[in-house]
C-alpha positions as CSV (number, residue, x, y, z in Angstrom):
1,L,-9.9,23.9,5.3
2,G,-6.7,23.3,7.2
3,S,-8.4,22.0,10.3
4,R,-6.5,19.2,12.0
5,F,-7.5,16.3,14.2
6,H,-6.0,13.2,15.7
7,N,-7.6,9.8,15.1
8,V,-7.0,6.6,17.1
9,S,-8.4,3.4,15.8
10,E,-7.7,-0.3,16.0
11,F,-6.5,-2.3,12.9
12,R,-5.9,-6.0,13.1
13,G,-5.5,-5.9,16.9
14,R,-3.1,-3.0,16.9
15,R,-3.7,0.6,17.9
16,T,-3.1,3.0,15.0
17,E,-2.9,6.8,15.3
18,L,-3.0,9.3,12.5
19,D,-2.8,13.0,12.4
20,Y,-5.3,14.4,9.8
21,E,-5.7,17.7,8.0
22,V,-8.7,18.8,6.0
23,M,-7.3,19.3,2.5
24,R,-10.5,20.2,0.5
25,F,-13.9,21.5,1.7
26,D,-16.5,22.6,-0.8
27,Q,-19.6,23.0,1.4
28,N,-22.4,20.5,0.7
29,E,-20.3,19.0,-2.2
30,H,-16.9,17.6,-1.3
31,L,-14.7,16.9,1.7
32,T,-11.1,15.5,1.7
33,F,-8.8,14.9,4.6
34,T,-5.4,13.3,4.8
35,G,-3.9,11.5,7.7
36,E,-0.4,10.4,8.2
37,N,1.9,8.5,10.6
38,K,5.3,6.8,10.1
39,T,3.9,3.8,8.1
40,V,0.9,5.1,6.1
41,T,-0.7,8.1,4.4
42,A,-4.5,7.8,4.4
43,T,-6.7,10.0,2.2
44,D,-10.5,10.0,2.9
45,D,-12.6,11.6,0.1
46,M,-16.3,12.2,0.4
47,A,-18.5,13.6,-2.4
48,F,-22.1,14.7,-1.6
49,R,-24.9,14.8,-4.2
50,T,-28.5,15.9,-3.5
51,T,-31.1,13.4,-4.7
52,A,-34.9,13.2,-4.4
53,A,-34.5,10.8,-1.4
54,G,-31.9,12.9,0.4
55,T,-28.1,13.0,0.0
56,H,-26.0,10.4,-1.8
57,I,-22.6,10.1,-0.3
58,T,-19.6,8.6,-2.1
59,Y,-16.8,7.8,0.3
60,R,-13.4,6.5,-0.8
61,A,-10.4,5.8,1.4
62,H,-7.0,5.5,-0.1
63,F,-3.9,4.2,1.7
64,R,-0.3,4.6,0.7
65,F,2.0,2.6,2.7
66,K,5.6,3.7,3.5
67,R,8.9,1.8,3.8
68,W,8.5,-1.8,5.1
69,A,4.7,-1.5,5.3
70,R,4.6,-1.6,1.5
71,L,5.8,-5.2,1.7
72,A,3.0,-6.1,4.1
73,E,0.3,-4.5,2.0
74,P,-1.0,-7.7,0.4
75,M,-1.4,-9.3,3.8
76,L,-3.1,-6.2,5.2
77,R,-5.6,-5.7,2.3
78,P,-8.2,-8.3,3.6
79,G,-8.6,-6.3,6.8
80,F,-9.7,-3.2,4.8
81,G,-13.1,-4.7,3.9
82,K,-13.9,-5.0,7.6
83,I,-12.8,-1.4,8.2
84,A,-14.9,-0.3,5.3
85,D,-18.0,-2.0,6.6
86,E,-17.5,-0.6,10.1
87,T,-17.0,2.9,8.7
88,V,-20.2,2.8,6.6
89,A,-22.1,1.6,9.7
90,Q,-20.7,4.3,11.9
91,L,-21.3,7.0,9.3
92,L,-24.9,5.9,8.8
93,A,-25.6,5.8,12.6
94,T,-24.0,9.3,13.0
95,L,-26.1,10.7,10.1
96,E,-29.3,9.2,11.4
97,R,-28.8,11.1,14.8
98,L,-28.6,14.5,13.0
99,P,-31.7,16.7,13.2
100,R,-33.7,16.8,10.0
């Protein structure tokens, strides 16, 4: 809780940087971190539930645009589906590499 990290990613051909902070950490149950830059606040929320097959993860990402970026939000929205698919693929690949 309170840990910080810097993330650099590419969105629609542009480099985007956000500074994140872990806002909620309930071990084995919940993780929330919020990132911010001058145009957006991004909140990533993950809930973990043990199942017979392993762990079920619910991951939700919320974006709140600031200033002029709010006007562009309808045009940016289609790109979020691609980001969501890439995030799921990367998360699955990372989890598969963990020792069991």
